[in-house]
C-alpha positions in Angstrom: 97.7 18.2 12.0 98.9 21.3 14.0 102.5 22.2 14.5 103.6 23.8 17.7 107.1 25.2 17.8 109.0 24.7 21.0 112.2 26.5 22.0 114.5 24.1 20.1 112.3 21.9 18.1 108.9 21.3 16.7 106.3 19.1 18.4 103.4 17.8 16.3 99.9 17.4 17.8 97.4 15.4 15.6 93.7 15.1 16.1 91.5 12.2 14.9 88.6 14.4 14.0 90.6 16.9 12.0 89.6 19.8 14.2 92.0 22.0 16.1 92.5 21.1 19.8 91.3 23.4 22.5 93.5 26.4 23.2 94.2 25.0 26.7 95.5 21.8 25.2 97.7 23.6 22.7 99.1 25.9 25.5 99.8 22.8 27.6 101.6 21.1 24.6 103.7 24.2 24.0 104.7 24.4 27.7 105.5 20.7 27.7 107.7 21.2 24.7 109.5 24.1 26.3 110.2 22.1 29.5 111.4 19.1 27.4 113.7 21.4 25.4 115.1 23.4 28.3 114.9 20.9 31.2 114.4 21.7 34.8 115.8 25.3 34.4 112.9 26.2 32.2 110.4 24.7 34.6 111.9 26.7 37.5 111.8 29.9 35.4 108.2 29.2 34.4 107.2 28.8 38.0 109.0 31.9 39.1 107.5 33.9 36.3 104.0 32.9 37.3 104.7 33.7 40.9 106.2 37.1 40.2 103.3 38.0 37.8 100.9 37.1 40.5 102.8 39.2 43.0 102.9 42.3 40.7 99.1 42.0 40.0 98.5 41.7 43.8 100.5 44.8 44.6 98.8 46.8 41.8 95.4 45.7 43.2 96.5 46.7 46.7 97.7 50.2 45.5 94.4 50.6 43.6 92.4 49.8 46.8 94.5 52.2 48.8 93.7 54.9 46.3 97.3 55.6 45.3 96.3 55.9 41.6 93.9 58.7 42.3 94.3 62.3 41.2 94.5 63.6 44.8 97.6 61.6 45.5 99.2 62.8 42.3 98.6 66.4 43.3 100.1 65.8 46.7 103.2 64.3 45.1 103.6 67.2 42.8 103.2 69.7 45.6 105.8 67.8 47.7 108.3 67.9 44.8 107.8 71.6 44.3 108.4 72.2 48.0 111.5 70.1 47.9 
């Protein structure tokens, strides 16, 4: 028997074979417990969190492709600050 702690309670997941469930199943059970404990507000916050994390990762990837993390751009920024 595996205990998964949700936000305001404990949900119990039992397996017939005595083995631990897959990690995806335990994550799904934990998220389900959070949504049950917090209601629709937690579901909305979860969706927004996933959306914003995706957006941040996309922007970092775009900056990397544009070369904004290169040493050359860093030197240009430092030179611009010195001139300012």
